PyMOL CGO cylinders between C-alpha atoms (Angstrom):
from pymol import cmd
from pymol.cgo import CYLINDER

trace = [
    CYLINDER, -7.98, -8.60, -3.07, -5.78, -11.62, -2.14, 0.3, 1, 1, 1, 1, 1, 1,
    CYLINDER, -5.78, -11.62, -2.14, -3.78, -10.97, 1.14, 0.3, 1, 1, 1, 1, 1, 1,
    CYLINDER, -3.78, -10.97, 1.14, -0.69, -13.32, 1.50, 0.3, 1, 1, 1, 1, 1, 1,
    CYLINDER, -0.69, -13.32, 1.50, 0.84, -13.49, 4.85, 0.3, 1, 1, 1, 1, 1, 1,
    CYLINDER, 0.84, -13.49, 4.85, 4.69, -13.60, 5.27, 0.3, 1, 1, 1, 1, 1, 1,
    CYLINDER, 4.69, -13.60, 5.27, 6.53, -13.42, 8.50, 0.3, 1, 1, 1, 1, 1, 1,
    CYLINDER, 6.53, -13.42, 8.50, 3.32, -12.42, 10.10, 0.3, 1, 1, 1, 1, 1, 1,
    CYLINDER, 3.32, -12.42, 10.10, 2.73, -9.36, 7.87, 0.3, 1, 1, 1, 1, 1, 1,
    CYLINDER, 2.73, -9.36, 7.87, -0.03, -9.00, 5.38, 0.3, 1, 1, 1, 1, 1, 1,
    CYLINDER, -0.03, -9.00, 5.38, 1.17, -8.22, 1.65, 0.3, 1, 1, 1, 1, 1, 1,
    CYLINDER, 1.17, -8.22, 1.65, -0.95, -7.63, -1.55, 0.3, 1, 1, 1, 1, 1, 1,
    CYLINDER, -0.95, -7.63, -1.55, -0.25, -7.36, -5.22, 0.3, 1, 1, 1, 1, 1, 1,
    CYLINDER, -0.25, -7.36, -5.22, -0.93, -3.94, -6.71, 0.3, 1, 1, 1, 1, 1, 1,
    CYLINDER, -0.93, -3.94, -6.71, -1.57, -3.17, -10.30, 0.3, 1, 1, 1, 1, 1, 1,
    CYLINDER, -1.57, -3.17, -10.30, -1.24, 0.62, -11.35, 0.3, 1, 1, 1, 1, 1, 1,
    CYLINDER, -1.24, 0.62, -11.35, -2.62, 1.68, -14.67, 0.3, 1, 1, 1, 1, 1, 1,
    CYLINDER, -2.62, 1.68, -14.67, -1.97, 5.09, -16.34, 0.3, 1, 1, 1, 1, 1, 1,
    CYLINDER, -1.97, 5.09, -16.34, -3.03, 5.44, -19.91, 0.3, 1, 1, 1, 1, 1, 1,
    CYLINDER, -3.03, 5.44, -19.91, -1.43, 2.44, -21.67, 0.3, 1, 1, 1, 1, 1, 1,
    CYLINDER, -1.43, 2.44, -21.67, 1.28, 1.96, -19.03, 0.3, 1, 1, 1, 1, 1, 1,
    CYLINDER, 1.28, 1.96, -19.03, 0.76, -0.98, -16.50, 0.3, 1, 1, 1, 1, 1, 1,
    CYLINDER, 0.76, -0.98, -16.50, 3.02, -1.39, -13.43, 0.3, 1, 1, 1, 1, 1, 1,
    CYLINDER, 3.02, -1.39, -13.43, 2.48, -4.49, -11.26, 0.3, 1, 1, 1, 1, 1, 1,
    CYLINDER, 2.48, -4.49, -11.26, 4.09, -4.52, -7.80, 0.3, 1, 1, 1, 1, 1, 1,
    CYLINDER, 4.09, -4.52, -7.80, 4.00, -8.02, -6.36, 0.3, 1, 1, 1, 1, 1, 1,
    CYLINDER, 4.00, -8.02, -6.36, 4.83, -7.52, -2.62, 0.3, 1, 1, 1, 1, 1, 1,
    CYLINDER, 4.83, -7.52, -2.62, 3.12, -4.38, -1.18, 0.3, 1, 1, 1, 1, 1, 1,
    CYLINDER, 3.12, -4.38, -1.18, 2.86, -4.25, 2.70, 0.3, 1, 1, 1, 1, 1, 1,
    CYLINDER, 2.86, -4.25, 2.70, -0.85, -3.72, 3.79, 0.3, 1, 1, 1, 1, 1, 1,
    CYLINDER, -0.85, -3.72, 3.79, -0.34, -1.41, 6.70, 0.3, 1, 1, 1, 1, 1, 1,
    CYLINDER, -0.34, -1.41, 6.70, -3.77, -0.90, 8.35, 0.3, 1, 1, 1, 1, 1, 1,
    CYLINDER, -3.77, -0.90, 8.35, -2.29, 1.12, 11.28, 0.3, 1, 1, 1, 1, 1, 1,
    CYLINDER, -2.29, 1.12, 11.28, -0.54, 3.69, 9.13, 0.3, 1, 1, 1, 1, 1, 1,
    CYLINDER, -0.54, 3.69, 9.13, -1.41, 7.44, 9.80, 0.3, 1, 1, 1, 1, 1, 1,
    CYLINDER, -1.41, 7.44, 9.80, -0.66, 8.00, 5.97, 0.3, 1, 1, 1, 1, 1, 1,
    CYLINDER, -0.66, 8.00, 5.97, -0.56, 6.15, 2.64, 0.3, 1, 1, 1, 1, 1, 1,
    CYLINDER, -0.56, 6.15, 2.64, 1.54, 5.83, -0.31, 0.3, 1, 1, 1, 1, 1, 1,
    CYLINDER, 1.54, 5.83, -0.31, -1.36, 5.48, -2.59, 0.3, 1, 1, 1, 1, 1, 1,
    CYLINDER, -1.36, 5.48, -2.59, -4.19, 8.12, -2.30, 0.3, 1, 1, 1, 1, 1, 1,
    CYLINDER, -4.19, 8.12, -2.30, -7.44, 6.74, -3.06, 0.3, 1, 1, 1, 1, 1, 1,
    CYLINDER, -7.44, 6.74, -3.06, -8.88, 9.86, -4.47, 0.3, 1, 1, 1, 1, 1, 1,
    CYLINDER, -8.88, 9.86, -4.47, -5.90, 10.51, -6.64, 0.3, 1, 1, 1, 1, 1, 1,
    CYLINDER, -5.90, 10.51, -6.64, -5.99, 6.99, -7.88, 0.3, 1, 1, 1, 1, 1, 1,
    CYLINDER, -5.99, 6.99, -7.88, -9.41, 7.53, -9.16, 0.3, 1, 1, 1, 1, 1, 1,
    CYLINDER, -9.41, 7.53, -9.16, -8.37, 10.63, -11.23, 0.3, 1, 1, 1, 1, 1, 1,
    CYLINDER, -8.37, 10.63, -11.23, -6.05, 8.32, -13.49, 0.3, 1, 1, 1, 1, 1, 1,
]
cmd.load_cgo(trace, "trace")
C-alpha cells in the first residue's frame, strides 16, 4: 500500500472489485484514529 501525504494527512488508492465490476478511488483518507470504518474488512473478504 502506497501512502501519499497531502496537507499533513495520509491518503491511499482503493480498488474495489465485485464480480466483473472494478471501482478505483484515488483519494481515500486513511484515518487510523477512527472509531468506525467505511470499508469492513470481514465484509470485503466475502466479495
